[in-house]
C-alpha positions in Angstrom: 15.5 2.3 -33.8 12.8 4.6 -32.4 9.5 5.0 -34.1 8.7 8.4 -32.7 9.2 10.7 -29.8 6.7 13.4 -28.9 6.2 16.1 -26.3 2.8 17.5 -25.6 0.9 19.4 -22.9 -1.7 17.8 -20.7 -4.2 20.0 -22.5 -3.5 18.2 -25.7 -1.2 20.7 -27.5 1.7 19.0 -29.3 4.8 21.0 -28.8 7.4 18.9 -30.6 7.5 15.5 -32.4 10.2 13.3 -33.9 9.2 10.6 -36.5 12.0 8.0 -36.6 10.9 5.6 -39.3 8.5 5.7 -42.1 5.2 4.2 -41.0 2.0 5.1 -39.3 1.9 8.4 -37.4 2.1 8.5 -33.7 -1.5 9.8 -33.3 -3.2 6.4 -32.8 -0.9 4.9 -30.2 -0.6 8.2 -28.2 -4.4 8.6 -28.2 -4.7 5.1 -26.9 -2.2 5.9 -24.2 -4.2 9.0 -23.2 -7.5 7.1 -23.1 -6.4 4.0 -21.4 -3.7 5.2 -19.0 -3.6 9.0 -18.4 -7.4 9.6 -18.2 -8.0 6.4 -16.3 -5.4 7.1 -13.6 -3.4 4.0 -14.4 0.1 5.5 -14.4 1.6 3.0 -11.9 3.7 1.5 -14.8 5.6 3.8 -17.1 5.2 1.6 -20.2 2.1 0.8 -22.3 1.7 -1.6 -25.2 -0.4 -0.7 -28.2 -0.6 -3.3 -31.0 3.0 -3.8 -32.2 4.4 -0.8 -30.3 5.7 -0.3 -26.8 5.3 3.3 -25.4 7.2 4.7 -22.5 6.2 8.0 -21.0 7.2 10.5 -18.3 5.1 13.2 -16.7 6.2 16.7 -15.8 3.6 17.9 -13.3 5.2 21.3 -12.8 4.7 22.5 -16.4 2.0 20.0 -17.2 4.0 18.2 -20.0 4.0 14.6 -21.2 7.1 13.0 -22.9 6.3 9.8 -24.9 8.7 7.6 -26.9 7.5 4.7 -29.0 9.4 1.7 -30.5 8.7 -1.8 -31.8 7.7 -4.3 -29.1 10.1 -7.0 -30.3 13.1 -4.7 -29.8 15.0 -4.5 -26.5 16.3 -0.9 -26.3 18.1 -0.5 -23.0 18.8 3.2 -23.5 15.2 4.4 -23.7 14.8 5.2 -20.0 18.0 7.2 -20.0 17.0 9.0 -23.2 13.6 10.1 -21.9 15.1 11.4 -18.7 17.8 13.3 -20.6 15.2 14.8 -23.0 13.0 15.8 -20.1 15.7 17.6 -18.3 17.1 19.3 -21.5 13.7 20.4 -22.7 12.7 21.8 -19.3 16.0 23.7 -18.8 15.9 25.2 -22.4 12.3 26.5 -22.3 11.9 27.0 -18.5 11.7 30.8 -18.7 9.2 30.7 -21.6 6.9 28.4 -19.6 7.2 30.5 -16.4 6.7 33.9 -17.9 4.2 33.3 -20.6 2.3 30.3 -19.2 -0.4 28.9 -21.6 0.3 31.6 -24.2 3.9 30.5 -24.3 2.7 27.0 -25.3 0.4 28.4 -28.0 2.7 31.0 -29.5 6.1 29.4 -28.8 8.3 27.7 -31.3 10.3 24.8 -30.0 13.3 24.0 -32.2 14.5 20.9 -30.4 15.7 18.5 -33.2 19.4 19.1 -33.0 19.4 18.7 -29.2 17.3 15.6 -29.4 19.6 13.9 -32.0 22.6 14.7 -29.8 20.9 13.1 -26.8 19.9 10.1 -28.9 23.5 9.5 -30.1 24.8 9.9 -26.5 22.2 7.4 -25.2 23.0 4.9 -28.0 26.7 5.1 -27.4 26.4 4.7 -23.6 24.4 1.5 -24.1 27.1 0.1 -26.4 30.1 1.0 -24.2 29.9 -1.5 -21.4 32.6 -2.6 -19.1 33.5 -6.2 -19.8 32.7 -8.7 -17.1 35.8 -9.6 -15.1 36.1 -13.2 -14.1 37.1 -14.1 -10.5 40.6 -15.1 -9.9 41.3 -18.4 -8.1 42.3 -16.7 -4.9 38.8 -14.9 -4.9 36.9 -18.1 -5.2 35.7 -20.3 -2.4 37.6 -23.3 -3.8 40.9 -21.7 -3.0 40.0 -21.7 0.7 39.6 -25.4 0.8 42.5 -27.7 1.4 43.3 -30.9 -0.5 42.7 -33.0 2.5 39.1 -31.8 3.1 38.2 -32.6 -0.5 39.2 -36.2 -0.3 36.3 -38.5 0.6 36.8 -42.1 1.7 34.2 -44.8 1.2 32.1 -45.4 4.3 33.2 -42.2 6.0 30.5 -39.7 7.0 30.9 -36.1 5.8 32.4 -33.8 8.4 29.5 -31.3 8.2 27.1 -33.9 9.6 29.6 -34.8 12.3 29.8 -31.2 13.3 26.0 -30.9 13.4 25.9 -33.9 15.6 28.5 -32.3 17.9 26.4 -29.1 18.0 23.3 -31.0 18.9 25.2 -32.8 21.6 26.6 -29.6 23.0 23.1 -28.3 23.6 22.4 -31.2 25.9 25.7 -30.8 27.9 23.8 -29.2 30.8 21.4 -32.1 31.2 24.1 -34.8 30.7 26.4 -33.2 33.3 23.7 -33.8 36.0 23.3 -37.4 35.1 27.1 -38.1 34.6 27.9 -39.6 38.0 25.0 -42.1 37.8 25.9 -43.2 34.3 29.7 -43.6 34.7 29.5 -47.4 34.8 27.4 -47.5 31.7 30.0 -45.3 29.9 32.8 -47.7 30.8 30.9 -50.5 29.3 30.3 -48.6 26.1 34.1 -47.8 25.9 34.9 -51.5 26.3 32.4 -52.4 23.7 33.9 -49.8 21.3 37.3 -51.3 21.9 36.0 -54.8 21.0 34.3 -53.4 17.8 37.7 -52.0 16.7 39.1 -55.6 16.8 36.1 -57.2 15.0 35.7 -57.2 11.2 33.0 -55.2 9.4 30.7 -58.2 8.8 30.9 -59.1 12.5 30.1 -55.6 13.6 27.1 -55.5 11.2 25.8 -58.8 12.5 26.1 -57.6 16.1 24.3 -54.4 15.4 21.4 -56.3 13.9 21.1 -58.5 16.9 21.0 -55.5 19.2 18.4 -53.8 17.0 16.0 -56.9 17.1 16.5 -57.3 20.9 15.5 -53.7 21.5 12.4 -54.0 19.3 11.3 -57.3 21.0 11.4 -55.6 24.4 9.4 -52.6 23.1 6.8 -55.0 21.6 6.4 -56.9 24.9 5.8 -53.6 26.7 3.2 -52.5 24.2 1.3 -55.8 24.6 0.6 -55.2 28.3 -3.2 -55.4 29.0 -5.1 -52.1 29.3 -7.5 -51.6 32.1 -9.9 -49.6 30.0 -12.9 -51.4 28.5 -13.1 -51.8 24.8 -15.6 -49.5 23.0 -18.7 -51.0 21.6 -18.5 -51.7 17.9 -20.9 -50.1 15.4 -22.2 -46.6 14.7 -25.1 -44.9 16.3 -27.0 -42.1 14.7 -26.6 -38.7 16.2 -29.8 -37.2 17.6 -29.8 -33.4 17.7 -31.5 -31.6 20.6 -33.6 -29.3 18.4 -33.8 -31.6 15.4 -36.5 -33.9 14.1 -35.8 -37.5 14.7 -38.2 -38.6 12.0 -36.2 -38.9 8.8 -39.3 -39.6 6.7 -40.2 -35.9 6.8 -37.0 -35.2 4.8 -37.4 -38.0 2.3 -38.3 -36.6 -1.2 -37.2 -39.6 -3.2 -40.8 -40.8 -3.9 -42.1 -37.4 -5.0 -44.9 -37.5 -7.5 -43.7 -34.4 -9.4 -40.5 -36.0 -10.6 -39.1 -32.5 -11.5 -41.6 -31.5 -14.1 -42.6 -27.8 -13.9 -46.3 -28.4 -14.7 -46.9 -30.9 -11.9 -45.1 -28.9 -9.2 -47.7 -27.5 -6.7 -47.7 -23.7 -6.4 -46.0 -22.9 -3.2 -47.4 -20.3 -0.8 -45.1 -17.5 0.2 -45.3 -13.9 1.4 -44.8 -11.4 -1.5 -43.7 -8.7 0.8 -40.9 -10.9 2.1 -39.8 -11.6 -1.5 -39.9 -7.9 -2.5 -38.4 -6.3 0.6 -39.0 -2.5 0.4 -42.7 -1.6 0.0 -42.1 2.1 -0.8 -39.8 1.5 -3.8 -40.6 2.6 -7.3 -41.3 -0.4 -9.5 -38.7 -0.9 -12.2 -36.2 1.6 -10.9 -32.6 0.6 -10.3 -31.5 2.6 -7.3 -28.0 3.8 -6.8 -25.8 2.3 -4.2 -25.8 4.4 -1.0 -23.2 4.6 1.8 -24.5 6.1 5.0 -22.0 7.4 7.5 -23.7 8.5 10.7 -20.5 9.2 12.6 -18.9 11.6 10.2 -20.4 14.7 11.7 -19.5 13.5 15.2 -15.9 12.9 14.2 -15.7 16.5 12.7 -17.0 17.9 16.0 -14.4 15.9 18.0 -11.6 17.1 15.8 -12.7 20.8 16.1 -13.0 20.6 19.8 -9.7 18.9 20.4 -7.8 21.3 18.1 -8.9 24.5 19.9 -7.3 23.8 23.4 -4.1 22.5 21.9 -3.4 25.9 20.4 -4.0 27.7 23.7 -1.9 25.2 25.6 1.1 25.1 23.4 1.3 28.8 22.4 3.9 29.2 19.7 4.8 25.5 19.9 1.2 24.5 19.1 1.2 27.0 16.2 4.3 25.5 14.7 2.8 22.0 15.3 -0.2 23.0 13.2 2.1 24.4 10.4 4.4 21.4 10.4 3.7 19.4 7.2 2.3 22.5 5.3 3.9 22.7 1.9 3.8 26.4 1.3 4.3 27.1 -2.5 6.9 24.5 -3.1 7.1 21.6 -5.5 6.3 18.1 -4.1 9.1 15.6 -4.1 8.9 11.8 -3.9 10.4 12.0 -0.4 7.6 14.2 0.8 4.9 11.8 -0.5 6.5 8.4 0.4 5.4 8.3 4.1 1.8 9.3 3.2 1.6 6.9 0.3 2.9 4.0 2.4 0.0 4.7 4.9 -2.5 5.0 2.0 -1.3 1.7 0.6 -1.7 -0.1 3.9 -5.2 1.5 4.2 -6.2 0.3 0.8 -5.0 -3.3 1.5 -6.9 -3.3 4.8 -10.0 -2.3 2.8 -9.7 -5.4 0.7 -8.0 -3.9 -2.3 -5.6 -6.3 -4.0 -2.0 -5.7 -2.9 -0.7 -5.4 -6.4 -3.5 -2.9 -7.3 -2.9 -0.8 -4.2 0.8 -0.5 -5.1 0.0 0.6 -8.7 -2.5 3.1 -7.5 -0.1 4.8 -5.1 2.6 4.8 -7.8 0.2 6.4 -10.2 -0.7 9.1 -7.7 3.0 9.7 -6.9 3.8 10.2 -10.6 0.8 12.5 -11.0 1.9 14.8 -8.1 5.7 14.7 -8.3 7.0 18.1 -9.2 3.6 19.8 -8.8 3.7 23.2 -7.1 1.2 23.3 -4.2 -0.5 26.4 -2.7 0.2 27.9 0.6 -1.4 26.2 3.7 -1.9 22.9 2.0 -0.7 19.7 3.7 0.9 16.9 1.9 -1.5 14.4 3.4 -4.6 16.3 2.2 -3.1 16.7 -1.3 -2.2 13.0 -1.7 -5.6 11.9 -0.3 -7.5 14.2 -2.6 -5.5 13.0 -5.6 -6.1 9.4 -4.6 -9.9 10.0 -4.2 -10.1 11.5 -7.7 -8.1 8.6 -9.1 -10.5 6.0 -7.5 -13.6 7.8 -8.8 -12.1 7.9 -12.3 -11.3 4.2 -12.1 -14.9 3.3 -11.0 -16.5 5.4 -13.7 -16.7 3.2 -16.8 -15.3 4.2 -20.2 -18.4 2.8 -21.8 -21.7 2.9 -19.8 -23.8 -0.3 -20.2 -27.4 0.7 -20.5 -29.3 -2.6 -20.5 -32.8 -1.2 -21.0 -31.8 0.9 -24.0 -30.0 -2.1 -25.6 -33.1 -4.3 -25.0 -35.3 -1.7 -26.7 -32.9 -1.5 -29.6 -33.0 -5.3 -30.0 -36.8 -5.1 -29.9 -36.7 -2.8 -32.9 -34.7 -5.4 -34.8 -37.1 -8.2 -33.7 -34.6 -10.3 -31.9 -34.1 -11.2 -28.2 -31.4 -9.5 -26.2 -29.0 -12.2 -24.8 -27.1 -11.9 -21.5 -24.7 -14.7 -20.4 -23.6 -15.0 -16.8 -20.3 -16.7 -15.8 -18.1 -16.9 -12.8 -16.6 -19.2 -10.2 -18.6 -21.5 -7.9 -20.9 -20.2 -5.2 -20.8 -16.5 -6.0 -24.6 -16.1 -6.6 -25.1 -16.4 -10.4 -28.5 -17.9 -10.2 -29.8 -15.7 -7.4 -28.7 -12.5 -9.1 -30.0 -13.7 -12.4 -33.4 -14.0 -10.8 -33.1 -10.4 -9.4 -32.2 -9.1 -12.9 -35.2 -11.0 -14.3 -37.5 -9.3 -11.8 -36.1 -5.9 -12.7 -36.6 -6.5 -16.4 -40.2 -7.8 -15.8 -41.0 -4.7 -13.8 -39.8 -2.6 -16.8 -42.2 -4.5 -19.1 -39.9 -7.0 -20.8 -40.6 -10.7 -21.1 -37.7 -13.0 -20.0 -36.7 -16.5 -21.0 -34.2 -18.2 -18.6 -32.0 -20.8 -20.2 -30.9 -23.4 -17.7 -27.4 -24.1 -19.1 -25.9 -25.3 -15.7 -26.3 -29.0 -16.5 -23.6 -30.0 -14.0 -24.6 -28.8 -10.5 -27.2 -30.9 -8.7 -30.3 -28.8 -8.1 -29.4 -26.0 -10.5 -32.5 -26.5 -12.7 -34.8 -26.9 -9.7 -33.5 -23.6 -8.3 -34.3 -21.8 -11.5 -37.6 -23.5 -11.6 -38.5 -22.2 -8.1 -37.4 -18.7 -9.1 -39.6 -18.8 -12.2 -42.6 -20.0 -10.3 -42.2 -17.2 -7.7 -41.7 -14.5 -10.4 -44.8 -15.7 -12.2 -46.7 -15.5 -8.9 -45.5 -11.9 -8.4 -46.3 -11.0 -12.0 -49.1 -13.3 -13.1 -50.2 -13.3 -16.8 -53.5 -11.7 -15.8 -51.6 -8.5 -14.9 -49.9 -8.4 -18.3 -52.7 -9.0 -20.7 -52.4 -12.8 -20.5 -48.7 -12.8 -21.4 -46.3 -15.0 -19.4 -43.5 -12.7 -18.4 -40.9 -15.3 -17.4 -40.4 -18.8 -18.6 -37.7 -21.5 -18.0 -36.1 -23.3 -20.9 -34.4 -26.5 -19.6 -33.3 -29.8 -21.0 -32.2 -31.5 -17.8 -28.7 -32.5 -16.8 -25.6 -33.8 -18.6 -26.4 -32.0 -21.9 -24.2 -29.7 -23.9 -24.6 -26.1 -22.5 -23.8 -24.4 -25.8 -26.5 -26.4 -27.6 -29.2 -25.6 -24.9 -28.3 -21.9 -25.2 -28.7 -22.0 -29.0 -32.0 -23.7 -28.7 -33.2 -21.3 -26.1 -32.3 -18.2 -28.2 -34.1 -19.8 -31.2 -37.2 -20.5 -29.0 -37.2 -16.9 -27.7 -37.0 -15.5 -31.2 -40.0 -17.7 -32.3 -42.1 -17.0 -29.2 -41.3 -13.3 -29.1 -39.4 -13.0 -25.8 -37.5 -9.8 -25.2 -34.6 -11.0 -23.2 -32.7 -14.4 -22.8 -30.7 -14.8 -19.6 -28.2 -17.7 -19.9 -27.2 -19.3 -16.6 -23.9 -21.3 -16.8 -22.2 -23.6 -14.4 -19.7 -22.3 -11.9 -16.1 -23.1 -12.7 -12.7 -22.3 -11.4 -10.5 -20.2 -13.5 -7.8 -22.9 -13.6 -10.1 -25.7 -15.0 -9.1 -25.8 -18.7 -11.9 -28.2 -19.9 -14.7 -26.1 -18.3 -13.2 -22.8 -19.5 -13.0 -24.3 -23.1 -16.7 -25.2 -22.8 -17.6 -21.6 -21.7 -15.6 -20.1 -24.5 -17.4 -22.4 -26.9 -20.8 -21.3 -25.5 -19.9 -17.6 -25.9 -18.4 -18.0 -29.4 -21.3 -20.1 -30.8 -24.1 -18.0 -29.4 -22.5 -14.5 -29.6 -24.5 -13.0 -26.6 -25.0 -9.2 -26.5 -23.6 -9.0 -23.0 -21.2 -11.2 -21.1 -21.3 -10.6 -17.3 -18.8 -11.9 -14.8 -20.4 -12.5 -11.5 -17.9 -12.0 -8.6 -18.5 -11.6 -4.9 -17.3 -8.6 -2.9 -15.7 -10.7 -0.2 -12.6 -11.6 -2.3 -9.3 -9.6 -2.2 -6.3 -10.7 -4.3 -8.4 -13.6 -5.7 -10.5 -11.1 -7.7 -7.6 -10.1 -9.8 -6.6 -13.8 -10.5 -10.2 -14.8 -11.4 -10.8 -11.9 -13.8 -7.4 -12.1 -15.5 -7.6 -15.9 -16.0 -11.2 -15.8 -17.1 -10.4 -13.2 -19.8 -7.2 -15.1 -20.8 -9.1 -18.4 -21.0 -11.9 -16.9 -23.1 -9.2 -15.5 -25.5 -7.1 -18.7 -25.6 -10.0 -21.1 -26.1 -12.1 -19.0 -28.5 -12.2 -20.1 -32.1 -12.9 -16.5 -33.4 -10.1 -14.2 -34.7 -11.3 -11.5 -32.3 -12.3 -13.3 -29.2 -15.2 -12.2 -27.0 -14.2 -11.2 -23.5 -16.1 -10.1 -20.4 -18.2 -7.0 -21.0 -19.2 -6.1 -17.4 -19.3 -7.2 -13.8 -22.0 -8.1 -11.3 -20.8 -7.6 -7.8 -22.6 -9.8 -5.3 -22.9 -10.0 -1.5 -22.2 -6.3 -1.1 -24.2 -6.2 2.1 -21.8 -8.5 3.9 -18.6 -6.4 3.8 -19.4 -3.1 5.6 -16.9 -0.6 4.3 -14.3 -3.1 2.9 -15.3 -2.4 -0.6 -11.9 -2.9 -2.2 -13.0 -5.7 -4.5 -14.9 -3.2 -6.6 -11.7 -1.2 -7.2 -9.6 -4.4 -8.0 -12.1 -5.7 -10.5 -12.6 -2.5 -12.4 -8.9 -1.6 -12.4 -7.8 -4.9 -13.8 -10.4 -5.2 -16.6 -11.4 -1.5 -17.3 -15.0 -2.9 -17.4 -18.0 -1.3 -15.6 -19.8 -2.8 -12.6 -23.3 -3.1 -14.1 -25.2 -4.5 -11.1 -24.6 -4.7 -7.4 -26.3 -7.4 -5.3 -27.1 -6.1 -1.7 -29.4 -8.7 -0.1 -31.7 -11.7 -0.5 -34.9 -10.3 -1.9 -35.6 -9.6 -5.6 -35.4 -5.9 -5.0 -31.9 -6.0 -3.5 -30.3 -4.9 -6.8 -28.4 -1.6 -7.2 -26.3 0.3 -9.7 -22.8 1.4 -8.6 -22.3 4.8 -7.2 -18.6 5.6 -7.5 -18.6 8.4 -5.0 -20.3 6.3 -2.3 -17.8 3.4 -2.8 -14.8 5.8 -2.6 -16.3 7.4 0.5 -16.5 4.0 2.2 -13.0 3.1 1.0 -11.4 6.3 2.3 -13.1 6.1 5.7 -10.7 5.6 8.5 
């Protein structure tokens, strides 16, 4: 039983609608389909799930139409795909002239009486799904068992299967060439073996078994005597010697910090001396500004010149042949078919995978572009390659542009008006740079005039608290209280190791509220997405403290692993959360972006799989190496040959 079937234009005008059952209107699920799939260029799969409904859709790119059918998710309707294809074909053929002659006015002023045709197609589709040819069983003559004889199926005890004997014969046949050479010299040995085989036939089974054991022990005794022969090499000296490196320091006392007087307390730690310019990086930057990510391609102009220079002589040389070569692949006012696009899409898919886009995402992107362009009429002197490439670029830009922009500074000021701290929680796998990028974000917030409290909730990794303590000391050196009216701009809240992370975060938020801090940055331990106990602890921390922003920290070096990490992190947060509406990841921090050159595919994979924005991009080792994502720059790097 169908819930609804609707036909509307890509401009949003509903042409015809069928309501199958009494219930909620088709408006909410269709709007969700438009927002989440059609506008976000995620048309690789022709089905979409919204609450209890499953929606299947088909695009008509020639007349800019969308056909959508909705039914209950628990039902398995095998005729839906056939129905939507038949309705698409029938509706196009019936109103083709009206679309071609009147255009947009035909959609506005036209009346589409399609109910009788639809009910006929629905009945035909339902009947076709019921009438199925019964499965015919194989006869005995068609089975493999009929080809076997009774003799080959009889097995006697102690007899080896014939297949193994055949295998041994095959192995022996490979060595026929080598055995043929040594045959004259081993003739006497063969005679002895034949005589021994004749004796074995006369002996009983127990006697044969005993004789084989004696031969086995005799062979191994001979092998043991050979192995005990003395070796001329001298034995190595026992004991280990420490390795001394050529450029290293042989004095280990220099590296011994076990008797340190500070014992990890922040107050007793001496203030280290460091170069502020080295920590800040760019001297000409504007304080507090988050610059966009830039992609500089110096060789693009040179490539264009080379292409222009190489194209001119080819026309002169080839004459008419060169002209036809240039025009080969031009579409020339015809509708694109899947066969025209498949070779180009295959190359695009390989190009995306080479740029570190996850293979599954690359396939879905190319499928979405194919559905978007199939049947679309192109203009004259337009190549298929340029058309597909342009559509893919637009799809990639649309994916990278978030549905909801995360403005951290605005949200912090809004929290200030309500006299509460703005809480950001960082999570991710091991070694992606959570603590380092937390310090960068702290520096950016301090430069915008906000005080920061860092909660050291990584109570597992050795040195995690000391790392944050060092960052806090350096940030206070760069922004001393004297420059901010005696106010300490950054402070570390820590309770040591082995404590409950959720409890420390709760205490830190309460402390920040009492002391008037503007932002609380919660650092968590790195954990693999498959570790259920640690994922449960993270879900508990998020559910108990309800942070304003949950950021997943991922590195730009990963490919297919990015999809697995994000999917399983979101799934674990949903499964292990105690709340009815679980809190999932709100945004992404993409780190180590300076190490990948133009292989920027991880940004596409992460945003495609979660529909969440990339809030910050880490591009280096200094506190100023923090950028906001520029979608066009990332796509330019991705599409570069």
